[in-house]
C-alpha positions as protocol buffer text, in pm:
chain_id: "A"
residue {
  index: 1
  type: MET
  ca { x: 7425 y: 12191 z: 10198 }
}
residue {
  index: 2
  type: LEU
  ca { x: 7612 y: 11990 z: 10473 }
}
residue {
  index: 3
  type: THR
  ca { x: 7581 y: 11626 z: 10426 }
}
residue {
  index: 4
  type: ASN
  ca { x: 7552 y: 11361 z: 10698 }
}
residue {
  index: 5
  type: ALA
  ca { x: 7920 y: 11379 z: 10769 }
}
residue {
  index: 6
  type: GLY
  ca { x: 7969 y: 11070 z: 10990 }
}
residue {
  index: 7
  type: GLY
  ca { x: 8186 y: 10912 z: 10746 }
}
residue {
  index: 8
  type: GLU
  ca { x: 8400 y: 11224 z: 10686 }
}
residue {
  index: 9
  type: LEU
  ca { x: 8430 y: 11293 z: 11077 }
}
residue {
  index: 10
  type: ALA
  ca { x: 8549 y: 10929 z: 11118 }
}
residue {
  index: 11
  type: ALA
  ca { x: 8808 y: 10981 z: 10848 }
}
residue {
  index: 12
  type: LEU
  ca { x: 8948 y: 11294 z: 11004 }
}
residue {
  index: 13
  type: ALA
  ca { x: 8946 y: 11122 z: 11361 }
}
residue {
  index: 14
  type: ALA
  ca { x: 9150 y: 10831 z: 11206 }
}
residue {
  index: 15
  type: ALA
  ca { x: 9405 y: 11063 z: 11052 }
}
residue {
  index: 16
  type: ALA
  ca { x: 9446 y: 11252 z: 11387 }
}
residue {
  index: 17
  type: LEU
  ca { x: 9502 y: 10923 z: 11562 }
}
residue {
  index: 18
  type: TRP
  ca { x: 9756 y: 10807 z: 11292 }
}
residue {
  index: 19
  type: ALA
  ca { x: 9926 y: 11132 z: 11344 }
}
residue {
  index: 20
  type: ILE
  ca { x: 9982 y: 11036 z: 11708 }
}
residue {
  index: 21
  type: ALA
  ca { x: 10079 y: 10697 z: 11625 }
}
residue {
  index: 22
  type: SER
  ca { x: 10328 y: 10817 z: 11360 }
}
residue {
  index: 23
  type: VAL
  ca { x: 10514 y: 11018 z: 11615 }
}
residue {
  index: 24
  type: VAL
  ca { x: 10525 y: 10718 z: 11851 }
}
residue {
  index: 25
  type: TYR
  ca { x: 10630 y: 10478 z: 11570 }
}
residue {
  index: 26
  type: GLY
  ca { x: 10904 y: 10728 z: 11491 }
}
residue {
  index: 27
  type: PHE
  ca { x: 11056 y: 10655 z: 11818 }
}
residue {
  index: 28
  type: VAL
  ca { x: 10983 y: 10273 z: 11824 }
}
residue {
  index: 29
  type: GLY
  ca { x: 11115 y: 10231 z: 11467 }
}
residue {
  index: 30
  type: ASN
  ca { x: 11465 y: 10305 z: 11578 }
}
residue {
  index: 31
  type: HIS
  ca { x: 11441 y: 9981 z: 11788 }
}
residue {
  index: 32
  type: ILE
  ca { x: 11202 y: 9745 z: 11611 }
}
residue {
  index: 33
  type: PRO
  ca { x: 11224 y: 9669 z: 11230 }
}
residue {
  index: 34
  type: PRO
  ca { x: 10915 y: 9732 z: 11018 }
}
residue {
  index: 35
  type: LEU
  ca { x: 10803 y: 9379 z: 10983 }
}
residue {
  index: 36
  type: GLY
  ca { x: 10826 y: 9318 z: 11346 }
}
residue {
  index: 37
  type: LEU
  ca { x: 10654 y: 9632 z: 11439 }
}
residue {
  index: 38
  type: ASN
  ca { x: 10384 y: 9571 z: 11193 }
}
residue {
  index: 39
  type: SER
  ca { x: 10311 y: 9221 z: 11349 }
}
residue {
  index: 40
  type: LEU
  ca { x: 10326 y: 9357 z: 11708 }
}
residue {
  index: 41
  type: LYS
  ca { x: 10079 y: 9643 z: 11645 }
}
residue {
  index: 42
  type: GLY
  ca { x: 9846 y: 9388 z: 11460 }
}
residue {
  index: 43
  type: ILE
  ca { x: 9848 y: 9142 z: 11750 }
}
residue {
  index: 44
  type: VAL
  ca { x: 9765 y: 9422 z: 12009 }
}
residue {
  index: 45
  type: ALA
  ca { x: 9489 y: 9558 z: 11787 }
}
residue {
  index: 46
  type: ILE
  ca { x: 9322 y: 9217 z: 11718 }
}
residue {
  index: 47
  type: ALA
  ca { x: 9315 y: 9144 z: 12097 }
}
residue {
  index: 48
  type: LEU
  ca { x: 9153 y: 9492 z: 12157 }
}
residue {
  index: 49
  type: LEU
  ca { x: 8895 y: 9438 z: 11884 }
}
residue {
  index: 50
  type: ILE
  ca { x: 8807 y: 9086 z: 12009 }
}
residue {
  index: 51
  type: PHE
  ca { x: 8766 y: 9237 z: 12362 }
}
residue {
  index: 52
  type: THR
  ca { x: 8541 y: 9525 z: 12226 }
}
residue {
  index: 53
  type: ILE
  ca { x: 8327 y: 9272 z: 12042 }
}
residue {
  index: 54
  type: LEU
  ca { x: 8287 y: 9070 z: 12358 }
}
residue {
  index: 55
  type: VAL
  ca { x: 8201 y: 9376 z: 12568 }
}
residue {
  index: 56
  type: THR
  ca { x: 7950 y: 9527 z: 12317 }
}
residue {
  index: 57
  type: GLY
  ca { x: 7783 y: 9182 z: 12249 }
}
residue {
  index: 58
  type: GLU
  ca { x: 7811 y: 9251 z: 11870 }
}
residue {
  index: 59
  type: SER
  ca { x: 7702 y: 8935 z: 11699 }
}
residue {
  index: 60
  type: LEU
  ca { x: 7887 y: 8776 z: 11398 }
}
residue {
  index: 61
  type: PRO
  ca { x: 7772 y: 8933 z: 11076 }
}
residue {
  index: 62
  type: THR
  ca { x: 7529 y: 8722 z: 10872 }
}
residue {
  index: 63
  type: SER
  ca { x: 7670 y: 8803 z: 10544 }
}
residue {
  index: 64
  type: THR
  ca { x: 7762 y: 8620 z: 10228 }
}
residue {
  index: 65
  type: PRO
  ca { x: 8110 y: 8487 z: 10206 }
}
residue {
  index: 66
  type: THR
  ca { x: 8207 y: 8723 z: 9933 }
}
residue {
  index: 67
  type: PRO
  ca { x: 8214 y: 9060 z: 10133 }
}
residue {
  index: 68
  type: ILE
  ca { x: 8401 y: 8882 z: 10415 }
}
residue {
  index: 69
  type: PHE
  ca { x: 8661 y: 8737 z: 10174 }
}
residue {
  index: 70
  type: LEU
  ca { x: 8705 y: 9098 z: 9998 }
}
residue {
  index: 71
  type: LEU
  ca { x: 8763 y: 9244 z: 10351 }
}
residue {
  index: 72
  type: CYS
  ca { x: 9038 y: 8987 z: 10412 }
}
residue {
  index: 73
  type: LEU
  ca { x: 9196 y: 9062 z: 10078 }
}
residue {
  index: 74
  type: SER
  ca { x: 9189 y: 9418 z: 10152 }
}
residue {
  index: 75
  type: GLY
  ca { x: 9365 y: 9361 z: 10484 }
}
residue {
  index: 76
  type: VAL
  ca { x: 9630 y: 9154 z: 10321 }
}
residue {
  index: 77
  type: ILE
  ca { x: 9698 y: 9418 z: 10050 }
}
residue {
  index: 78
  type: GLY
  ca { x: 9667 y: 9734 z: 10263 }
}
residue {
  index: 79
  type: ILE
  ca { x: 9809 y: 9617 z: 10607 }
}
residue {
  index: 80
  type: SER
  ca { x: 10046 y: 9325 z: 10568 }
}
residue {
  index: 81
  type: TRP
  ca { x: 10191 y: 9467 z: 10229 }
}
residue {
  index: 82
  type: GLY
  ca { x: 10102 y: 9838 z: 10248 }
}
residue {
  index: 83
  type: ASP
  ca { x: 10195 y: 9921 z: 10616 }
}
residue {
  index: 84
  type: THR
  ca { x: 10515 y: 9706 z: 10595 }
}
residue {
  index: 85
  type: ALA
  ca { x: 10619 y: 9902 z: 10275 }
}
residue {
  index: 86
  type: PHE
  ca { x: 10522 y: 10228 z: 10448 }
}
residue {
  index: 87
  type: MET
  ca { x: 10740 y: 10150 z: 10747 }
}
residue {
  index: 88
  type: GLY
  ca { x: 11029 y: 10045 z: 10539 }
}
residue {
  index: 89
  type: ALA
  ca { x: 11001 y: 10367 z: 10330 }
}
residue {
  index: 90
  type: LEU
  ca { x: 11017 y: 10574 z: 10648 }
}
residue {
  index: 91
  type: ASN
  ca { x: 11362 y: 10414 z: 10740 }
}
residue {
  index: 92
  type: TYR
  ca { x: 11495 y: 10528 z: 10395 }
}
residue {
  index: 93
  type: LEU
  ca { x: 11311 y: 10865 z: 10332 }
}
residue {
  index: 94
  type: GLY
  ca { x: 11178 y: 10987 z: 10660 }
}
residue {
  index: 95
  type: PRO
  ca { x: 10807 y: 11068 z: 10722 }
}
residue {
  index: 96
  type: ARG
  ca { x: 10785 y: 11404 z: 10503 }
}
residue {
  index: 97
  type: ARG
  ca { x: 10891 y: 11246 z: 10181 }
}
residue {
  index: 98
  type: VAL
  ca { x: 10707 y: 10934 z: 10248 }
}
residue {
  index: 99
  type: LEU
  ca { x: 10385 y: 11125 z: 10338 }
}
residue {
  index: 100
  type: LEU
  ca { x: 10430 y: 11334 z: 10015 }
}
residue {
  index: 101
  type: ILE
  ca { x: 10432 y: 11013 z: 9812 }
}
residue {
  index: 102
  type: GLY
  ca { x: 10115 y: 10906 z: 10002 }
}
residue {
  index: 103
  type: THR
  ca { x: 9925 y: 11200 z: 9861 }
}
residue {
  index: 104
  type: LEU
  ca { x: 9921 y: 11001 z: 9547 }
}
residue {
  index: 105
  type: SER
  ca { x: 9679 y: 10759 z: 9716 }
}
residue {
  index: 106
  type: PRO
  ca { x: 9348 y: 10957 z: 9704 }
}
residue {
  index: 107
  type: PRO
  ca { x: 9345 y: 11035 z: 9333 }
}
residue {
  index: 108
  type: ILE
  ca { x: 9437 y: 10674 z: 9259 }
}
residue {
  index: 109
  type: THR
  ca { x: 9145 y: 10583 z: 9485 }
}
residue {
  index: 110
  type: ALA
  ca { x: 8909 y: 10814 z: 9334 }
}
residue {
  index: 111
  type: ILE
  ca { x: 8984 y: 10688 z: 8985 }
}
residue {
  index: 112
  type: LEU
  ca { x: 8964 y: 10318 z: 9085 }
}
residue {
  index: 113
  type: SER
  ca { x: 8633 y: 10383 z: 9251 }
}
residue {
  index: 114
  type: ILE
  ca { x: 8494 y: 10534 z: 8941 }
}
residue {
  index: 115
  type: ILE
  ca { x: 8621 y: 10240 z: 8733 }
}
residue {
  index: 116
  type: TRP
  ca { x: 8525 y: 9954 z: 8985 }
}
residue {
  index: 117
  type: LEU
  ca { x: 8247 y: 10090 z: 9168 }
}
residue {
  index: 118
  type: GLY
  ca { x: 8076 y: 10335 z: 8925 }
}
residue {
  index: 119
  type: GLU
  ca { x: 8097 y: 10612 z: 9201 }
}
residue {
  index: 120
  type: SER
  ca { x: 8086 y: 10973 z: 9066 }
}
residue {
  index: 121
  type: LEU
  ca { x: 8218 y: 11278 z: 9237 }
}
residue {
  index: 122
  type: ASN
  ca { x: 8083 y: 11631 z: 9148 }
}
residue {
  index: 123
  type: ILE
  ca { x: 8304 y: 11917 z: 9066 }
}
residue {
  index: 124
  type: ARG
  ca { x: 8312 y: 12042 z: 9433 }
}
residue {
  index: 125
  type: ALA
  ca { x: 8422 y: 11709 z: 9560 }
}
residue {
  index: 126
  type: TRP
  ca { x: 8702 y: 11698 z: 9300 }
}
residue {
  index: 127
  type: CYS
  ca { x: 8816 y: 12064 z: 9390 }
}
residue {
  index: 128
  type: GLY
  ca { x: 8811 y: 11964 z: 9760 }
}
residue {
  index: 129
  type: ILE
  ca { x: 9024 y: 11654 z: 9691 }
}
residue {
  index: 130
  type: ILE
  ca { x: 9278 y: 11867 z: 9481 }
}
residue {
  index: 131
  type: ILE
  ca { x: 9276 y: 12152 z: 9746 }
}
residue {
  index: 132
  type: THR
  ca { x: 9325 y: 11925 z: 10031 }
}
residue {
  index: 133
  type: ILE
  ca { x: 9604 y: 11734 z: 9864 }
}
residue {
  index: 134
  type: LEU
  ca { x: 9784 y: 12067 z: 9776 }
}
residue {
  index: 135
  type: GLY
  ca { x: 9757 y: 12173 z: 10132 }
}
residue {
  index: 136
  type: VAL
  ca { x: 9904 y: 11860 z: 10275 }
}
residue {
  index: 137
  type: ALA
  ca { x: 10178 y: 11865 z: 10006 }
}
residue {
  index: 138
  type: TRP
  ca { x: 10266 y: 12226 z: 10093 }
}
residue {
  index: 139
  type: VAL
  ca { x: 10308 y: 12139 z: 10453 }
}
residue {
  index: 140
  type: ILE
  ca { x: 10519 y: 11820 z: 10415 }
}
residue {
  index: 141
  type: THR
  ca { x: 10750 y: 11967 z: 10135 }
}
residue {
  index: 142
  type: GLU
  ca { x: 10871 y: 12236 z: 10365 }
}
residue {
  index: 143
  type: PRO
  ca { x: 11250 y: 12204 z: 10395 }
}
residue {
  index: 144
  type: LEU
  ca { x: 11370 y: 12090 z: 10750 }
}
residue {
  index: 145
  type: PRO
  ca { x: 11649 y: 12252 z: 10936 }
}
residue {
  index: 146
  type: SER
  ca { x: 11857 y: 11948 z: 10923 }
}
residue {
  index: 147
  type: SER
  ca { x: 11801 y: 11657 z: 10691 }
}
residue {
  index: 148
  type: ASN
  ca { x: 12005 y: 11334 z: 10644 }
}
residue {
  index: 149
  type: ASN
  ca { x: 12154 y: 11266 z: 10292 }
}
residue {
  index: 150
  type: HIS
  ca { x: 12094 y: 10903 z: 10203 }
}
residue {
  index: 151
  type: PRO
  ca { x: 12286 y: 10730 z: 9941 }
}
residue {
  index: 152
  type: PRO
  ca { x: 12115 y: 10710 z: 9596 }
}
residue {
  index: 153
  type: THR
  ca { x: 12020 y: 10331 z: 9653 }
}
residue {
  index: 154
  type: HIS
  ca { x: 11830 y: 10413 z: 9951 }
}
residue {
  index: 155
  type: LEU
  ca { x: 11651 y: 10695 z: 9788 }
}
residue {
  index: 156
  type: TRP
  ca { x: 11527 y: 10468 z: 9519 }
}
residue {
  index: 157
  type: ARG
  ca { x: 11446 y: 10196 z: 9747 }
}
residue {
  index: 158
  type: GLY
  ca { x: 11247 y: 10441 z: 9967 }
}
residue {
  index: 159
  type: ILE
  ca { x: 11062 y: 10585 z: 9660 }
}
residue {
  index: 160
  type: GLY
  ca { x: 10971 y: 10223 z: 9552 }
}
residue {
  index: 161
  type: LEU
  ca { x: 10846 y: 10137 z: 9890 }
}
residue {
  index: 162
  type: GLY
  ca { x: 10657 y: 10468 z: 9920 }
}
residue {
  index: 163
  type: LEU
  ca { x: 10477 y: 10409 z: 9586 }
}
residue {
  index: 164
  type: LEU
  ca { x: 10408 y: 10055 z: 9681 }
}
residue {
  index: 165
  type: ALA
  ca { x: 10235 y: 10174 z: 9999 }
}
residue {
  index: 166
  type: ALA
  ca { x: 10031 y: 10447 z: 9817 }
}
residue {
  index: 167
  type: ILE
  ca { x: 9915 y: 10204 z: 9549 }
}
residue {
  index: 168
  type: THR
  ca { x: 9843 y: 9923 z: 9788 }
}
residue {
  index: 169
  type: ASN
  ca { x: 9636 y: 10167 z: 10009 }
}
residue {
  index: 170
  type: ALA
  ca { x: 9430 y: 10292 z: 9715 }
}
residue {
  index: 171
  type: ILE
  ca { x: 9356 y: 9935 z: 9612 }
}
residue {
  index: 172
  type: ALA
  ca { x: 9274 y: 9799 z: 9967 }
}
residue {
  index: 173
  type: THR
  ca { x: 9036 y: 10105 z: 10013 }
}
residue {
  index: 174
  type: VAL
  ca { x: 8837 y: 10034 z: 9695 }
}
residue {
  index: 175
  type: ILE
  ca { x: 8811 y: 9669 z: 9772 }
}
residue {
  index: 176
  type: ALA
  ca { x: 8681 y: 9742 z: 10127 }
}
residue {
  index: 177
  type: ARG
  ca { x: 8421 y: 9989 z: 9970 }
}
residue {
  index: 178
  type: VAL
  ca { x: 8327 y: 9712 z: 9749 }
}
residue {
  index: 179
  type: ALA
  ca { x: 8267 y: 9474 z: 10049 }
}
residue {
  index: 180
  type: PHE
  ca { x: 8051 y: 9738 z: 10226 }
}
residue {
  index: 181
  type: THR
  ca { x: 7834 y: 9802 z: 9918 }
}
residue {
  index: 182
  type: THR
  ca { x: 7783 y: 9430 z: 9855 }
}
residue {
  index: 183
  type: GLY
  ca { x: 7725 y: 9307 z: 10222 }
}
residue {
  index: 184
  type: SER
  ca { x: 7605 y: 9410 z: 10571 }
}
residue {
  index: 185
  type: ILE
  ca { x: 7894 y: 9412 z: 10795 }
}
residue {
  index: 186
  type: SER
  ca { x: 7980 y: 9650 z: 11068 }
}
residue {
  index: 187
  type: SER
  ca { x: 8283 y: 9862 z: 11086 }
}
residue {
  index: 188
  type: LEU
  ca { x: 8409 y: 9680 z: 11397 }
}
residue {
  index: 189
  type: TRP
  ca { x: 8385 y: 9337 z: 11237 }
}
residue {
  index: 190
  type: ALA
  ca { x: 8543 y: 9465 z: 10906 }
}
residue {
  index: 191
  type: ALA
  ca { x: 8839 y: 9595 z: 11109 }
}
residue {
  index: 192
  type: LEU
  ca { x: 8892 y: 9256 z: 11276 }
}
residue {
  index: 193
  type: PHE
  ca { x: 8864 y: 9062 z: 10951 }
}
residue {
  index: 194
  type: ARG
  ca { x: 9116 y: 9289 z: 10777 }
}
residue {
  index: 195
  type: LEU
  ca { x: 9365 y: 9284 z: 11066 }
}
residue {
  index: 196
  type: SER
  ca { x: 9318 y: 8902 z: 11109 }
}
residue {
  index: 197
  type: ALA
  ca { x: 9384 y: 8825 z: 10749 }
}
residue {
  index: 198
  type: ALA
  ca { x: 9694 y: 9055 z: 10736 }
}
residue {
  index: 199
  type: GLN
  ca { x: 9819 y: 8894 z: 11056 }
}
residue {
  index: 200
  type: LEU
  ca { x: 9816 y: 8557 z: 10911 }
}
residue {
  index: 201
  type: ILE
  ca { x: 10029 y: 8676 z: 10613 }
}
residue {
  index: 202
  type: LEU
  ca { x: 10281 y: 8836 z: 10840 }
}
residue {
  index: 203
  type: PHE
  ca { x: 10290 y: 8525 z: 11045 }
}
residue {
  index: 204
  type: GLY
  ca { x: 10363 y: 8321 z: 10733 }
}
residue {
  index: 205
  type: TRP
  ca { x: 10631 y: 8576 z: 10629 }
}
residue {
  index: 206
  type: LEU
  ca { x: 10798 y: 8530 z: 10982 }
}
residue {
  index: 207
  type: TRP
  ca { x: 10837 y: 8157 z: 10898 }
}
residue {
  index: 208
  type: PHE
  ca { x: 11118 y: 8241 z: 10639 }
}
residue {
  index: 209
  type: PRO
  ca { x: 11463 y: 8329 z: 10755 }
}
residue {
  index: 210
  type: LYS
  ca { x: 11468 y: 8646 z: 10555 }
}
residue {
  index: 211
  type: GLY
  ca { x: 11127 y: 8761 z: 10732 }
}
residue {
  index: 212
  type: GLN
  ca { x: 11280 y: 8680 z: 11084 }
}
residue {
  index: 213
  type: ALA
  ca { x: 11577 y: 8885 z: 11007 }
}
residue {
  index: 214
  type: GLN
  ca { x: 11346 y: 9180 z: 10902 }
}
residue {
  index: 215
  type: ALA
  ca { x: 11133 y: 9139 z: 11227 }
}
residue {
  index: 216
  type: LEU
  ca { x: 11414 y: 9104 z: 11492 }
}
residue {
  index: 217
  type: PRO
  ca { x: 11579 y: 9406 z: 11646 }
}
residue {
  index: 218
  type: HIS
  ca { x: 11888 y: 9509 z: 11467 }
}
residue {
  index: 219
  type: THR
  ca { x: 12087 y: 9474 z: 11807 }
}
residue {
  index: 220
  type: SER
  ca { x: 12130 y: 9179 z: 12033 }
}
residue {
  index: 221
  type: SER
  ca { x: 11965 y: 9376 z: 12319 }
}
residue {
  index: 222
  type: LYS
  ca { x: 11593 y: 9326 z: 12366 }
}
residue {
  index: 223
  type: PRO
  ca { x: 11373 y: 9630 z: 12330 }
}
residue {
  index: 224
  type: SER
  ca { x: 11311 y: 9804 z: 12670 }
}
residue {
  index: 225
  type: TRP
  ca { x: 10964 y: 9803 z: 12838 }
}
residue {
  index: 226
  type: ARG
  ca { x: 10941 y: 10174 z: 12754 }
}
residue {
  index: 227
  type: VAL
  ca { x: 10974 y: 10070 z: 12374 }
}
residue {
  index: 228
  type: ILE
  ca { x: 10718 y: 9791 z: 12404 }
}
residue {
  index: 229
  type: PHE
  ca { x: 10468 y: 10029 z: 12590 }
}
residue {
  index: 230
  type: ALA
  ca { x: 10512 y: 10286 z: 12321 }
}
residue {
  index: 231
  type: ALA
  ca { x: 10449 y: 10038 z: 12050 }
}
residue {
  index: 232
  type: CYS
  ca { x: 10134 y: 9907 z: 12211 }
}
residue {
  index: 233
  type: PHE
  ca { x: 10019 y: 10273 z: 12271 }
}
residue {
  index: 234
  type: GLY
  ca { x: 10066 y: 10328 z: 11893 }
}
residue {
  index: 235
  type: ALA
  ca { x: 9883 y: 10011 z: 11823 }
}
residue {
  index: 236
  type: PHE
  ca { x: 9598 y: 10137 z: 12040 }
}
residue {
  index: 237
  type: CYS
  ca { x: 9578 y: 10473 z: 11861 }
}
residue {
  index: 238
  type: GLY
  ca { x: 9675 y: 10405 z: 11512 }
}
residue {
  index: 239
  type: THR
  ca { x: 9569 y: 10039 z: 11447 }
}
residue {
  index: 240
  type: TYR
  ca { x: 9285 y: 9964 z: 11690 }
}
residue {
  index: 241
  type: LEU
  ca { x: 9096 y: 10290 z: 11696 }
}
residue {
  index: 242
  type: GLY
  ca { x: 9239 y: 10410 z: 11361 }
}
residue {
  index: 243
  type: ILE
  ca { x: 9142 y: 10113 z: 11138 }
}
residue {
  index: 244
  type: TRP
  ca { x: 8802 y: 10098 z: 11315 }
}
residue {
  index: 245
  type: LEU
  ca { x: 8747 y: 10451 z: 11217 }
}
residue {
  index: 246
  type: GLN
  ca { x: 8888 y: 10408 z: 10878 }
}
residue {
  index: 247
  type: GLN
  ca { x: 8639 y: 10129 z: 10800 }
}
residue {
  index: 248
  type: THR
  ca { x: 8353 y: 10360 z: 10923 }
}
residue {
  index: 249
  type: ALA
  ca { x: 8480 y: 10630 z: 10700 }
}
residue {
  index: 250
  type: ILE
  ca { x: 8495 y: 10385 z: 10403 }
}
residue {
  index: 251
  type: LYS
  ca { x: 8139 y: 10238 z: 10471 }
}
residue {
  index: 252
  type: PHE
  ca { x: 7968 y: 10571 z: 10496 }
}
residue {
  index: 253
  type: THR
  ca { x: 8136 y: 10789 z: 10244 }
}
residue {
  index: 254
  type: ALA
  ca { x: 8276 y: 10770 z: 9878 }
}
residue {
  index: 255
  type: ALA
  ca { x: 8606 y: 10602 z: 9860 }
}
residue {
  index: 256
  type: GLY
  ca { x: 8793 y: 10892 z: 9696 }
}
residue {
  index: 257
  type: ILE
  ca { x: 8658 y: 11144 z: 9986 }
}
residue {
  index: 258
  type: ALA
  ca { x: 8747 y: 10890 z: 10248 }
}
residue {
  index: 259
  type: SER
  ca { x: 9108 y: 10840 z: 10113 }
}
residue {
  index: 260
  type: THR
  ca { x: 9164 y: 11209 z: 10075 }
}
residue {
  index: 261
  type: LEU
  ca { x: 9064 y: 11279 z: 10447 }
}
residue {
  index: 262
  type: LEU
  ca { x: 9246 y: 10988 z: 10564 }
}
residue {
  index: 263
  type: GLN
  ca { x: 9577 y: 11127 z: 10417 }
}
residue {
  index: 264
  type: THR
  ca { x: 9538 y: 11453 z: 10628 }
}
residue {
  index: 265
  type: SER
  ca { x: 9759 y: 11316 z: 10912 }
}
residue {
  index: 266
  type: PRO
  ca { x: 10039 y: 11558 z: 10837 }
}
residue {
  index: 267
  type: LEU
  ca { x: 9803 y: 11839 z: 10933 }
}
residue {
  index: 268
  type: PHE
  ca { x: 9750 y: 11704 z: 11288 }
}
residue {
  index: 269
  type: VAL
  ca { x: 10125 y: 11648 z: 11339 }
}
residue {
  index: 270
  type: ILE
  ca { x: 10149 y: 12045 z: 11352 }
}
residue {
  index: 271
  type: PRO
  ca { x: 9964 y: 12094 z: 11689 }
}
residue {
  index: 272
  type: ILE
  ca { x: 10159 y: 11789 z: 11819 }
}
residue {
  index: 273
  type: ALA
  ca { x: 10487 y: 11956 z: 11734 }
}
residue {
  index: 274
  type: ILE
  ca { x: 10372 y: 12284 z: 11898 }
}
residue {
  index: 275
  type: CYS
  ca { x: 10287 y: 12090 z: 12220 }
}
residue {
  index: 276
  type: ILE
  ca { x: 10631 y: 11938 z: 12234 }
}
residue {
  index: 277
  type: GLY
  ca { x: 10791 y: 12282 z: 12196 }
}
residue {
  index: 278
  type: GLU
  ca { x: 10879 y: 12283 z: 11812 }
}
residue {
  index: 279
  type: LYS
  ca { x: 10845 y: 12598 z: 11603 }
}
residue {
  index: 280
  type: VAL
  ca { x: 10585 y: 12601 z: 11332 }
}
residue {
  index: 281
  type: SER
  ca { x: 10661 y: 12820 z: 11020 }
}
residue {
  index: 282
  type: TRP
  ca { x: 10404 y: 13034 z: 10839 }
}
residue {
  index: 283
  type: ARG
  ca { x: 10414 y: 12803 z: 10554 }
}
residue {
  index: 284
  type: GLY
  ca { x: 10312 y: 12515 z: 10773 }
}
residue {
  index: 285
  type: MET
  ca { x: 10019 y: 12714 z: 10894 }
}
residue {
  index: 286
  type: ALA
  ca { x: 9933 y: 12827 z: 10545 }
}
residue {
  index: 287
  type: GLY
  ca { x: 9929 y: 12466 z: 10426 }
}
residue {
  index: 288
  type: VAL
  ca { x: 9691 y: 12382 z: 10720 }
}
residue {
  index: 289
  type: MET
  ca { x: 9445 y: 12663 z: 10620 }
}
residue {
  index: 290
  type: ILE
  ca { x: 9455 y: 12555 z: 10246 }
}
residue {
  index: 291
  type: ALA
  ca { x: 9392 y: 12191 z: 10343 }
}
residue {
  index: 292
  type: ILE
  ca { x: 9098 y: 12313 z: 10581 }
}
residue {
  index: 293
  type: ILE
  ca { x: 8930 y: 12481 z: 10275 }
}
residue {
  index: 294
  type: GLY
  ca { x: 8955 y: 12162 z: 10071 }
}
residue {
  index: 295
  type: ILE
  ca { x: 8816 y: 11958 z: 10365 }
}
residue {
  index: 296
  type: GLY
  ca { x: 8534 y: 12193 z: 10399 }
}
residue {
  index: 297
  type: LEU
  ca { x: 8438 y: 12143 z: 10044 }
}
residue {
  index: 298
  type: LEU
  ca { x: 8426 y: 11775 z: 10099 }
}
residue {
  index: 299
  type: PHE
  ca { x: 8179 y: 11816 z: 10380 }
}
residue {
  index: 300
  type: PHE
  ca { x: 7923 y: 11982 z: 10154 }
}
residue {
  index: 301
  type: ASP
  ca { x: 7732 y: 11823 z: 9873 }
}
């Protein structure tokens, strides 16, 4: 029987938006380092969230301090640490390898949610998670026509950063789920709390000389308006809308299922690739079909 699939649909919408943002950040990342890009997208998204709250008139949540603290902690772990690690891993490994490592996040999330939250997933849900991960992995492990050979040091640094991103993403998802189960907070305010806490940590990081070196452009020339506009557009899609929908997904569905669907961004990259004139192989299409079967299982109880 089909479940009330609001959380699942929100997760898929977030994944689609992150796919768009990842393509944009692939361009912007050549001009702005990971820490600087993470800070910039956070500032843009916070401004948009505050504007949305003012327009909608959504009142400040009357919750106990604990859920708000947990959401802030989730933002620090998942956004300030996890997103910076993810963007750093992209520079070393490229998107396909990093996204492959990211498929470790859903099973970690499911296991942690069982331990910390007492959530239980039935056999069909576990099958859906496994099939979806296999479909995503089948897509992103396809050999590319041309790939850069990185030195071994870069390879291990990239793997380490990718693993850090996957683990922090899983922990942050479970902590946010705990916050939603213990308090009454809207997804909009949850996104604002998470991003604001993460941004404070990033600002603190920027006070240190090493942090400033990781945030400033690699060249003396300033990023062009085209680069800045692209970064803002990526922040609108991937951070403002994406994290808002992510929190909606975590609030309304099990953490393991939400995490799995949120990792399906590579599937949405395929139609984007077709639109910009790239060829998509039979393997890519087969991986999408496998993942769609797994996603379908997650929509049924």
